[in-house]
C-alpha positions in Angstrom: -3.2 16.1 22.8 -1.0 18.1 20.2 -2.6 20.0 17.2 -0.9 21.2 14.0 -1.8 23.5 11.7 0.1 24.8 8.8 -0.2 28.0 6.9 -0.1 27.5 3.0 2.9 29.7 2.7 5.0 27.3 4.6 4.0 24.5 2.3 4.3 26.0 -1.5 1.2 26.9 -3.8 -0.4 24.8 -6.3 0.8 23.4 -9.5 -0.7 21.9 -12.4 -0.8 18.7 -14.1 -2.1 18.0 -18.0 -3.4 14.9 -18.8 -3.7 12.6 -21.6 -7.4 13.5 -22.5 -6.2 17.4 -22.3 -7.7 18.2 -19.1 -5.8 19.9 -16.7 -5.5 19.0 -13.0 -4.4 21.1 -9.6 -2.6 19.8 -7.6 -2.7 21.6 -4.1 -0.3 21.3 -1.1 -2.5 21.2 2.1 -0.4 19.9 5.1 3.4 18.4 5.6 4.3 15.6 8.1 7.4 13.8 8.9 7.9 10.5 6.6 4.1 9.8 5.6 3.7 6.6 4.6 -0.4 5.3 4.5 -3.8 7.4 5.3 -7.5 6.4 4.9 -10.7 8.5 4.7 -12.9 8.3 7.6 -16.9 8.2 7.2 -16.5 12.5 8.2 -14.1 13.0 5.9 -11.2 13.3 7.9 -8.2 11.2 6.8 -5.8 8.9 9.4 -2.2 9.7 7.9 0.9 7.3 9.8 4.6 8.6 9.8 6.7 6.0 9.4 8.9 6.6 12.9 5.8 5.9 14.7 2.9 8.3 14.6 -0.8 9.0 14.0 -2.4 11.6 13.1 -6.2 12.9 12.4 -6.4 15.0 10.1 -8.8 17.2 8.5 -9.1 17.9 4.5 -8.0 22.0 5.9 -4.6 20.3 7.1 -5.4 20.5 10.7 -3.7 17.7 12.7 -4.4 16.0 15.8 -1.5 13.0 17.0 -3.1 10.1 18.5 -2.5 8.6 21.3 -1.7 4.7 22.2 0.1 4.1 18.7 1.7 0.6 19.0 5.4 0.7 19.7 7.1 0.0 16.5 11.0 -0.9 15.4 12.0 2.2 13.3 14.8 2.5 10.6 15.1 1.2 7.1 11.9 0.5 5.7 10.5 -0.3 8.7 8.0 1.6 11.4 4.5 2.4 11.1 3.0 1.4 8.5 -0.5 0.6 6.7 -3.9 1.8 8.3 -7.2 1.1 7.1 -10.9 1.1 8.5 -13.1 -2.0 9.8 -16.0 -2.3 6.9 -18.4 -1.4 9.6 -16.4 0.9 11.1 -19.2 3.5 11.2 -20.6 1.3 13.6 -17.8 -0.8 15.5 -15.1 2.0 15.4 -12.3 -0.7 14.6 -8.9 0.0 12.4 -6.6 -1.3 11.1 -2.3 -0.4 11.5 0.7 -2.2 10.2 3.9 -1.7 11.6 7.3 -3.4 12.2 8.4 -4.7 15.4 11.4 -5.7 17.6 11.9 -9.8 17.8 14.8 -11.3 19.8 18.4 -10.7 19.2 18.4 -8.6 16.0 15.3 -9.9 14.2 12.0 -7.9 13.3 8.9 -8.6 11.6 6.0 -7.0 10.5 2.7 -6.8 12.6 -1.1 -6.3 12.0 -3.1 -4.9 15.0 -6.2 -3.7 15.3 -8.2 -1.2 17.6 -11.2 1.5 18.4 -10.3 4.7 17.6 -12.0 7.4 20.2 -12.5 10.7 19.5 -13.3 11.8 23.2 -13.1 15.5 24.4 -9.6 15.4 25.8 -8.3 14.2 22.2 -8.2 11.0 19.7 -6.9 8.0 21.3 -6.5 4.2 20.1 -8.1 1.5 23.2 -8.6 -2.7 23.1 -5.6 -3.0 20.8 -4.7 -6.7 19.5 -2.5 -8.0 17.8 -4.0 -10.6 15.5 -1.1 -11.1 13.0 2.8 -11.7 12.7 5.4 -12.2 10.1 6.8 -15.5 11.4 9.6 -15.9 11.6 11.3 -12.7 12.6 14.3 -12.1 10.6 17.3 -9.6 10.6 17.4 -6.3 8.3 15.1 -3.4 8.0 13.9 -3.9 4.0 11.0 -5.2 2.4 8.2 -5.6 5.1 5.2 -4.6 2.8 2.6 -5.3 5.1 0.1 -3.1 2.9 -3.4 -4.2 3.9 -6.9 -4.0 2.3 -10.4 -5.9 3.0 -12.6 -7.6 0.4 -16.1 -7.0 -0.8 -16.7 -9.9 1.5 -14.9 -8.5 4.4 -11.9 -10.6 4.2 -8.4 -9.2 5.4 -5.6 -9.3 3.3 -1.9 -8.4 3.7 0.8 -8.2 1.8 4.0 -10.1 3.6 7.6 -9.1 1.6 10.0 -11.1 1.7 12.2 -9.0 3.8 14.9 -9.4 1.5 15.7 -13.1 1.9 14.4 -14.6 -1.6 13.8 -17.9 -0.5 11.5 -17.6 1.9 8.6 -16.4 -1.1 8.4 -20.0 -1.9 8.8 -21.9 1.7 5.4 -23.0 2.7 6.9 -23.1 6.5 7.6 -18.6 6.5 4.6 -16.4 5.8 7.3 -14.3 3.8 6.8 -13.0 0.8 2.9 -14.1 0.5 -0.1 -12.6 0.5 -2.4 -13.6 3.4 -6.5 -13.6 3.9 -7.6 -13.8 7.3 -11.3 -12.9 8.7 -12.0 -9.7 10.4 -10.9 -11.2 13.6 -7.0 -12.4 12.4 -8.7 -16.3 12.5 -8.6 -18.3 9.4 -10.7 -18.7 6.9 -11.8 -22.2 6.1 -11.4 -22.1 2.1 -7.9 -20.9 1.4 -6.4 -22.6 -1.0 -3.4 -23.7 0.9 -4.8 -26.3 3.1 -2.6 -29.2 3.0 0.6 -28.0 3.7 0.2 -26.9 6.9 -1.1 -24.2 9.8 0.8 -21.3 8.7 -0.3 -21.9 4.6 -3.8 -21.9 6.1 -3.3 -18.4 6.1 -2.0 -17.6 2.8 -3.6 -16.3 -0.9 -0.8 -16.8 -2.7 3.0 -16.8 -2.8 6.2 -16.5 -4.6 6.4 -12.5 -4.1 9.0 -9.9 -3.3 8.3 -6.7 -2.0 4.4 -5.4 -2.6 3.7 -1.8 -1.4 0.2 -2.0 -3.3 -2.9 -4.0 -3.3 -6.7 -2.9 -3.8 -9.6 -4.6 -5.5 -11.2 -3.7 -8.3 -15.3 -2.8 -8.7 -15.4 -6.4 -10.3 -14.3 -7.2 -7.0 -10.5 -8.7 -8.9 -7.9 -8.4 -6.4 -4.7 -6.6 -8.4 -1.4 -6.0 -6.3 2.2 -4.7 -7.3 5.6 -5.4 -6.2 9.0 -4.3 -6.5 11.2 -6.0 -9.0 14.9 -6.1 -8.3 17.6 -4.1 -10.6 13.9 -3.7 -12.7 10.9 -5.5 -13.7 8.6 -4.0 -11.3 5.2 -5.5 -12.1 1.8 -5.6 -11.3 0.0 -8.5 -11.0 -3.8 -9.9 -10.9 -4.2 -12.4 -7.9 -5.6 -15.6 -7.9 -6.3 -17.6 -5.2 -3.5 -20.4 -5.0 -1.2 -18.6 -7.5 2.6 -18.8 -7.6 3.8 -15.6 -8.9 7.8 -16.8 -9.4 9.9 -15.4 -7.1 12.9 -15.2 -6.6 13.2 -18.1 -9.1 11.8 -15.8 -12.4 11.6 -12.0 -12.9 11.9 -9.3 -15.2 15.1 -8.0 -14.1 18.4 -8.9 -12.6 20.1 -9.3 -9.4 21.7 -6.7 -8.0 24.7 -7.8 -8.5 24.2 -8.4 -12.1 23.7 -11.5 -12.5 20.6 -12.8 -14.1 17.3 -14.2 -13.1 15.4 -16.1 -15.8 12.5 -14.4 -17.3 8.6 -15.2 -16.7 7.9 -16.4 -19.8 10.8 -19.5 -18.7 8.1 -20.5 -16.5 4.5 -20.9 -17.6 3.9 -22.4 -14.3 4.1 -19.5 -12.2 1.5 -16.5 -13.2 3.3 -13.9 -15.0 2.8 -10.0 -14.7 0.1 -8.1 -16.3 2.7 -4.9 -16.0 6.3 -4.8 -15.8 8.5 -1.9 -15.9 12.5 -1.5 -16.7 13.7 0.8 -15.6 11.9 0.6 -12.4 8.9 2.7 -11.4 9.3 1.9 -7.3 5.5 2.1 -6.9 4.4 2.5 -3.8 0.6 3.0 -3.0 -2.2 1.8 -5.2 -6.2 2.9 -5.8 -8.2 2.0 -8.6 -10.6 5.2 -9.1 -14.5 5.0 -9.0 -15.2 9.1 -8.2 -17.4 10.9 -10.3 -14.6 14.2 -10.5 -12.8 12.4 -13.5 -15.0 10.5 -14.9 -12.3 9.5 -17.6 -10.2 8.0 -15.1 -12.8 5.7 -13.5 -11.7 2.2 -13.1 -7.8 2.8 -13.7 -5.5 2.4 -11.3 -3.4 4.8 -10.1 0.5 4.2 -8.0 2.7 6.1 -6.1 6.6 6.1 -7.9 9.5 6.3 -5.4 12.4 6.4 -7.7 10.4 7.8 -10.6 8.8 10.6 -8.7 5.7 10.1 -11.0 2.1 9.3 -10.4 1.3 6.4 -13.1 -2.0 6.0 -14.3 -2.3 2.1 -15.5 -5.7 1.0 -17.6 -6.9 -2.7 -16.9 -8.0 -3.9 -20.1 -7.4 -6.8 -22.6 -4.3 -5.9 -24.7 -3.5 -6.7 -28.3 -0.3 -9.0 -26.5 -2.8 -11.1 -24.4 -2.1 -8.6 -20.9 -4.5 -7.3 -18.8 -3.2 -3.9 -18.1 -1.0 -1.3 -19.4 0.7 2.0 -17.9 -1.8 5.1 -20.1 -0.1 8.1 -18.1 2.3 9.3 -16.0 2.5 12.5 -14.5 5.4 14.2 -13.0 5.4 15.0 -9.3 9.3 16.1 -8.8 9.3 14.2 -5.4 8.6 10.4 -4.2 5.4 10.0 -4.2 4.7 7.0 -0.8 0.5 6.5 -1.1 -2.3 7.3 -3.2 -6.3 7.5 -1.8 -9.5 8.8 -3.8 -11.1 11.1 -1.3 -15.1 11.3 -0.5 -15.4 13.5 -3.2 -13.4 11.7 -6.1 -10.0 13.9 -5.7 -6.7 12.0 -5.4 -4.9 12.5 -2.5 -1.3 12.0 -2.5 1.9 11.6 0.2 4.8 12.9 -0.8 7.7 10.3 1.0 10.6 11.3 3.7 10.8 14.4 6.3 8.8 17.1 5.2 5.9 15.4 2.9 3.3 16.8 1.5 -0.2 16.0 1.8 -1.6 17.3 -1.7 -5.1 17.0 -2.7 -5.7 16.7 -6.5 -9.0 18.2 -8.2 -10.4 19.5 -11.9 -9.4 22.8 -12.9 -11.5 25.4 -12.8 -11.6 28.9 -14.4 -10.3 31.2 -13.4 
């Protein structure tokens, strides 16, 4: 068992952010990680935090970290490695968690996988047992990009998985591959009979929506609506309201261009595809998504918070009907001075962020108190 504690002086001091509503928010560094990727809160208030090279930590809100044993082996490199971590809806009783990660295949191939396991917190330290891989990207392909593999449970207990296009583009429109899709499963990995694509083959029966690129954020709002964001190519990062059976157009349409500078038809040229509610040019490189429902920041209730990688920002989005018909818009942006990989809401309503890359800090955002 390995336990680590970082002194506050080792991770720098708190800093303030000013909101559009005139409030001051204090961001306090808690601890740091080697390429952190995702986090989630346990019922008692501790966190689970993944590091992309393949480590999973149990972390107290004071920053004490304990490595969890028996994590599945990951294929680390590029955008691949250990990814998301979430809890089963009945975790308080069954102790089940879910992990996504990149795994190696035959030859020079790899793909995302999702496993569920029981989190044991014994006297000899935390570990995983009864690990069961319940989903895999099909097929495994070359390259180490666009795994996506973000996870979320719906209010009805169904598991949603974002499956990126793996930088191959065309699989997003191929019903015989599960790349470029949002997947909907039962909590044990079996396939719900009410998924929308029931007559296009067994693999397609797992699809909830198609035509996606690289989806690094997915969350349900208080009304049960599913929101997702994905990276565009050269421009065109987008937020989508996800509806069952819809096609979101990639790579046929986009509000960005190809990396070689060639154009892609925009969404408004193909009304048969679902258009984004918000898109960004220039890009923000979105990663992580939480829809705020806490009491610490009442003016933010119902807002979406997105981590920005290349934009080094925390982006707040409001979800309401706009004059142009869109259902979402950017409300404000906070300059964080570092790539933000993940955003979560803590049990007390604080916002928690993970910075990207080696030395990425865990930050806690709270209303500033008077001196």
